N, C-alpha and C positions, 0 to 999 in steps of 0.2 A: 750637747750632753743630755742624756735622758734623765728626766726627773719624774719621780713618782711620789704622790702625796696622798696618804690615806686619811680617811676621816670616818666617823660614825660609830666608833667603839663606845663602850660604857658598861654600866652595871644593870643587869636585868635578872628577874627571877626565872627559875626553871619553867620551861614552857612558853616563855616569851620570845620576842623577835627583835632583831636588829638588822639594819642594812649598812654595810660598809661600802665606802666609795674609794676609788683609786683614780685620781686625776693624773693623766700621763701627758708629758710635754717634751719637746726637744727633738722629736723625730716624726716621720710619717710611719704610723704603726701597722700599715697594711701587711708587712712581712714579719711581724712580730707575734709572739705568744705572750699573753699575760696570765699570771697565776696568783693565787692566794696560798700562802703558807701560814702555819701557826707554830708557835713554840711555847710550851708550858714549862714552868720551872723544873729544872733537872731533866728535861727531855730534849731530844733532838728536834730540829725543825722539820715539820711534817707538811707534805703537799696536801692541800685541801680541795682545790678546784682550779681548773685552767681553761683557757679559751684561745684558740688560734684566731687571730684577728682576720686573716684572709678569708677563711671559709666558715668560721663560726663553730668549728668542732669543739666540743666540750667534754671534759672528763672530771670525775669526782672521786675522792677517796670513799671507800665503801661506808665508812662510819657516818657520812653526812648525806648520802644519797636519800632523796625523798624529803629532806629537811632544808637543805641549802640549794640556792639557785644562783649561778653566775650569769651575768649578762653584760652587754656593752652598749654604749651610746657612741656611735661613730662621730656624730657632730661635735660631741663634747670631749672626745678622746678619753672617755671615762669607763672604767669597769666597775661593776657592782657585785656585791655578794649579799644576797638576801638570806638571812639566817632565821629559820622558824623552828619552833619546838626545841628551843635551846636546852641543853643539859649541862650540869655542873662540869662534866668532863670536856666541854667545849671551851672552858676557861683557858685563855692563852693570850699572848701577843700575836696579833694577826699582821702579816706582812704582804704587801703587794710586790710582785717581781716581774721582770720582763726579760725576754731573750729573743735574739734574732732567730727566726725559723719557727719550728713547731714546738708545742709544749712537751716538756719532760717532767717527770715526777721528782727528779733529783734536784735538790736546791743548788748543788754545785754547777748545774747547767745554766743558771741564770746570772746575767751580768749586772743587772740593775735592780736595786731594792729601795723600797720606801723606808720610812723611819719606824713604822709599826704603830699599831693602835691596840690598846688593851681592851679585851672583852672579858668580863667577869660575870659568871652565871651563878647565882646563889640558889641553894637548895631550899 
């Protein structure tokens, strides 16, 4: 069974940085895609960034391009989301998700989810 455990959320002032981690276990992830989603109160879950484990293809939602960076550590089976120049509108619960195959932006395409980690950006 795939397990995803996020860490690294917290409270930060606008303009600050945080790094989220997603430790994945239970599978060989070479044929999987891992992605970060976020959900703010009253809003639907939104794709933030994703990476195909096999070839490293990366994609971002437009609102975080140039500020967020997704990366992976093959040896640790861990995916990171480095978040710089944070804005109050980045405030949300951030989730790590995994699916077999290539990344999709639709949350319904993902089979495995972490428990989420809260990111709060104060103005």
